[in-house]
N, C-alpha and C positions, 0 to 999 in steps of 0.2 A: 405530305398525306394525300392519297389518292380517293378522290370520289367519284364513283361512277354509277350512274344509271345507264350508260350509253355504252353501246357494243355495235349498233349497226353501221356503223361506219369504217369498221374494222376490216384491214386488207382481206381481200377474198382467198389468199392462201391458208390463212388461219382454222385449221382443222374444222374444214366446211362438213364434214362428215357427223361433227359433232352440232355444229350451229343449224344444220339442215335439217336435225333428226327430229324436229318437235311433232307430236302425232296430236295435239288438242288437249293434253291433260289439263293446260291452264297456262296462264301467262304470268311473268315475274319482273321485278324490278331487283337491281342488285347494287349495293352501295358497299364500297369496301374501303376501309381505314386502315392506318398504320403503316407498319414498315413493309420491305419488300417480302419478307418471310410470311406475313399474313397475306399478303396478295398472291402469294403461290397458292395459299389455302383458299383463297376466294377463288382463283382461275379451276382449281381442282374442283369445288363444288359447281360450278360453272358448267364445267363438263360433265359432271354427275347428272345435274338437272337435265342438260340437253339430250343425253344419251337416254335418260328416262322419258322424255315425252315433253317436258316443259318448253316453254317459248318466251324467250328473252325479249323484253320489251324496253324503250330508250325511257319513258317516262314513269315514275311511280304511280301517277293520277290513270294510267292506262293498264295499270297490271293487277291482276287478280289478289296478289300478295308481293310483300316487299321482304328482301332479306339484308340485314344489315351484318355486316362482318365487323367486328369492332376491335379497337384498340384499348388495354387496360394499364398500358405500361406505367404511366404518372397520372398525377391527378388532372393535369392539364387535359391529356388525351382521353381520360375517363369523360371529363367533362364535355368534351368534344364529341364523344360517342353517345353521351346521353341526350345531347340536344338533337343531334341527326335522329335518334330513335323518337325522341319528342315529335320531330318535326313529321316523321312518318305516321306516328299514332295520332296525329290532328287530320291528317288526310283520312285515316280511316275512321275516325269520327264522323268527319263531313261525309263520308260515304263513297270516298274516291277509291279505297282499296279496302280488301275483306280482311286483309290479315298481315300481322308483321312476325317476323321471325328474327331474331336476334343472335348472333352466333359469335364463335371468335373469344378472345382474351377476356373482354370485360365479364361475361357471365362466367367464364373460368375463374375469373380473380374474386368475384364476389359470390356468387354460386345463385340460389334462389331468393337471395335476399332484393335480386333485380326484380323479381315478379312481383314481390311485396311493395318495393319502391315505385313501381310502374306495370301495376296489374292490368292494363290494357294490351300489354306485350301478350301473342298469341302463344308462343314457344321460344325456350331458348335453348341453344345448343352450345356445348363446350368445345375447346379448341380440339378434342381427340374425338368428338363425334362427327366432325365433318363428313366423313365417308358414308353417315347414314342421313344427309340432308334430305335426300328423296324420300325417306320415310317420313321426316318431318312435315316436309311439303305435302305429302297426301293426308298427314291427319288433317293438317289445317284445312285443303280443299274439301276434305270429306267432313268439315264439321266438329271434329272430335276436339274436346277443350280438356280431356282428362290427360296424365302424364303429359306435362306441358316441358318437362325439364329432361334433356337428354346429355348426360355426362358420361365420358368413358375413362377408365384410368389411363395415365399417360403411356404413351408408345413403349413397348420395349423391342420391338423391330421398327426399322425404317418404314415410315409411311410412304408408299407409292404416289409420286405426284403426275406420274405419266395420264396421257388423255386429258390434257387440260384445255380449256377454252381460254385462250389468253386474252388478258388485258392491254399488255404492252404492244407497242407498235410491231410490225412482223419482224422486224431484222434485230431486236434484240430481247432478250428473255432472261429472268433470275431464275437460275440452277440451284435449289435447296440441296445440300450435301448432307446436313446433318439435322438432327430435332434436339431441342432442349439443352441445357447446361450444367455442366458439375461444378461450375465456379460458386463461390459463397461470398461473392460481394456483399458487402453490408448494406449497400443503398439500393440492390436490385431485387426486384419480383419476379424477374423470368422465370427462374427455377420453379416457382409456385405455379406457374401459369403453363409453363412449358415442360416442365417434368425434367428428368436427368437427360445427359447427352447420350444420342442414339445415331451412331454412324450410320448413312445408308451406303451399302457396300458399293464396291468401285464399279462392277458390272451394271449396277443398277443405273448409277449416275451417268455412266457412259452411254446406256439404251438411250435415257432419257433425254439428254444431248443429243445423239442421233435423232431422236423423233423431232426435235426443235430444229435441227439443221434443215432436216427434210422440209420442215414447215417454213423455212426461210430465213430462220435466225442466221446472224453474222457474228454477233456480239453474247457471249455467255457472260452473266455476272453471276460469281459464286456467292453465296450467301449461307449463313448458318450463324447459331448464337456465338460460337466461338470456333472459327475456321482452322487453327493450326493446332486444335484437340483432335482433328479428324483421323478417325481410325482408332485411337485408343481402346476405346472399349470395344471395339469390334476384333480388331487384329491384334490387340495386346500392344502396339505401338503407334505412333504418330504414321500416317501414310499419305500426307498432303501431297508431297513432292510424286510418289506414284500417281496418284490420283490425275495431278496435272501433265504428267508426261502422257497419260494414256488419252486424256482429253485432247492433247494437241494433234492425235493423231484422228480425231473426227474430222470427217471431210467437211469443207466448207465454212469453218470456222476462222474468221479473220481476227478476232480479239477474243480475250479471255481475261476477265476483270476480278480481282479478289477484294471482298469486303469483309468486316469484322475479323480481323485477324489478332487475337489476344498476343501480346509481347511475350509469351511464355512459349516454347516449344515451338519457336522460331528456328528450324534448325539450319545447317550450313546446307544440308542437300536441297532444302528448300528454296533457299537463297540462290545457289548455283541454278536450279532448275529456271527460276524465274530470269536470272541474268541471262542466261543461255538460250531462251527462248524467242522465236519469232512471233509468237501468237500472244504470250501471257504479258501482258501490260506492265510497264515499270509504273504503275500505279497501284498504291497500296494503302487500304484502309486500316488504321491501325489505332482503336482508339486508347488512349493512354491513361486518360483520367485526372492525373496529376503528376507531378514531378518530385514533390517533397517526400522524402521516405517515411517520414512520420504519419503523414496524412495518407500514402499509400497501406501504411500497415493497417490504419483505423479503417481504410476502405477493404481491409483484407485481399490486396490484389496480388499478392504473392510476387512482386517484383519492386526493387527500391531503384534511387535515383541512378545510384551507379550502374546497375544492369541496362536500365532504360536508355541512358546516354551511350553505353558500349553498342548497344543494339541498333540506334538510331545511325550512330558512326558507321557500323559494319555495312547496313544496308544502303547507306549514301555511298560509301566506297567501292561496294561491289555492285550494285546495279547501275547501270550507265542511265542518264537520263531521268532517275527516279522522281517522282511526284508522290509527297506522302500527303495524306489525309488522316486527320487526327480529331478526337474530341476530348475536353476537359470539363470536369464538374468543379465550379467554384462554390465558396460558402459552406463547403461540408463541414459537419459538427465538429467545433474545436479549430477549425482554420485560422491561423493568426495573421496578422498585417504582413508578418515576415514570411509566412510561408506562401500567403498570396504574390508578395512581391518576388519571391524566388520562382513561381511558375510564372510571372511576367516576364522576368529575365530569361528563364530557357525558352520561353517562345520567343523572343528577341532574337535569343541566339541562334536558335536553331531553323526559324524561319521555315515553317510549314507553309507548303505550296497552298494545302488546303485545311481549314480547321473550324471545328464549330463548338460553343461554349453554351453551357446548359448551368443555370442555377440550381443548386442541390434541391431536389423534391423530396420532401418528408413520407415515405411510402409505409403506410401500417402494415406490421407483420414483419417488416424488415429489420435487421440487429441494429441499424443505425438510429433506429427511433431511439432506444435505450442509450446511445451516447450522451455525453455531458457536452455543452458548449454549442447548442444549436442557437445559429444566428439569425438575426432581424432579416425579414424578406427585403427590405430596402439596401441591406448592406449586401445581399446575394447578388440583387439586381444591378447595384453599382459595380462590383466585380467583374460581372458578366460584361458589362458595357465597357469597361476599362480595359480588359483583356481584348475583347473584340475589336476596339479601336486600335490597338496595337496591330493585330491581324489584318486589318482592313489594309494599313499601309503595306504590308508585306505582300499581299496578295496584289494589290495594284502595281507594286513593283514588278513583282514576277509578270504579270501582263504586259507592262510596258517593255519588261526583256525579250518578250515573245516576238515582238514587232521583226519583220524581215524575216523570220524563221519559216520554213516551209515545213508543212506536217500534213499528214493522212488526216481526213477529216470524214466522219459519218453522218450523212445527211438523216435528220429525223422528220423534218417537215418542213413544209412552204411557211413563209412568214406572210404577214397581210400587205406587206410591200412587193409588187412584181418585180422577180429576177434578184429577190433575196429570199435565201434558205437558213434555217436554221439546223445548225449541227454541231457536233463535239469532237473534240481532239482526244487522244488517249490520257489526256490529263482530268478529264470531266465524266462522271457518271452522272447517269439521267437523274433527273428532278432534284439533285443535292447539289451539284456544281454548276460553274456558268456555262454558257453556250458562246458558239461561233457564229457570226451573222456571215454568211456567206453569198457574195455577189457573183452569180453566174448562172448560164442559161442551160435549159433543157437538162434539170437535174431531178431528181426523184430519192423519197425516202427510201433509207438502205442502201443509197449508193456510197461509195468510198472513195473518194476524190483528192488528190493532193491539192493543198491550198498554201498561199502566202498570206501570212499575217500582216496587214498594214495598219491597225491601230488597236489599241486597247482600251476600252470602254468600260472603267471600274473592273466589274468581276468577269465581264465579257470582252470577247475578242472580235474584230471584225476582219475578213478575210476577201480575197478573190481568187479564183480557181486558177493554179498555175497554169502557166503558158502552154507546157507539153501536154497537157491535158486537153 
């Protein structure tokens, strides 16, 4: 999760027209929590506030007001969001800031009850009120305490994410291709917060990609709630392959990375497009959640073991050098010891290069709450730890196998050690995967360099710049 009340050290290339447009309306600090899709919303709000004349400062104590863009996905994230909100409210109580605005998924999830629980919050803004954040800021600065809630219906047309003030380093950016989700997974609350699936038209996505690359982006990271469903609602058929082909034509893009691929609608056309591309990375983030067919049915994933194994095999066979990232939920209601062992065996056999495991979180209002067989928390935690122990060795083995390979590496930032830089290969998504410690001189963030892997250090790699560079 990204927490940021800082932007003043962002690269100069990032939408300077926005950043330099403050005209003295007031100062604000911004804290962004949650997933990359939420991050895009944060960047859009930052852009709107900059265009309207508000000035971003690095510390909440120096701001007229603070905005917290929250996550409401699971109980743990809601607790984190509330803890950050309370920290900002404490600053307000001490007279160090005048007001606190809470935006995003948490107010969308719990509604006006958030103001009842935390009455010192000045205003709350739901997910689909983000484009009106300047109106809310104006009300706060003007001292208006009525109409403290701003909620709008879920989007029926794609939200325009252009003109963002980006939080990410200048060389990579998240590109949201759709909003919401039409899946009915029994454990998930996202449709309640984000609404139904709404595709962003291809031409709008391409225009945003062009804007980002003009701003220095070399790596586009495609995100959505359900990436493989792209186009179904707007075009009447999935259009991910066509979108990818159009994005390949965008100038100055080196890498296109795909995240949140649901294991349905993964067409042969999409596979062939990825396999034949020089820009789309052979890195696929495809949350599977489980492998046992009965558990998948109770999750309402609309896929079973046979189809999952078939798809993974097809991807491995047809996409050279594929790196697969997935996530699993353990301790789902009714999950037996035998079903968990089946999952462990599947992970051992499939050897995912990247994997995350989450203990099932009981989410109020989701269908899974009514299922029988809810498991004790300690059992869920034990299963998570056992599965991650299996995966840890697989990941370490993969790292060892990379030693002596030469790979392209994108430099993210300088390390604390002189002559050592932190970078990533095609196999590493920012924030969630490992990094590469690159030994080299005269490098800079955003630079793409060939490196030779010389050592594996648990989840990370150590490399030197290749001789020809």
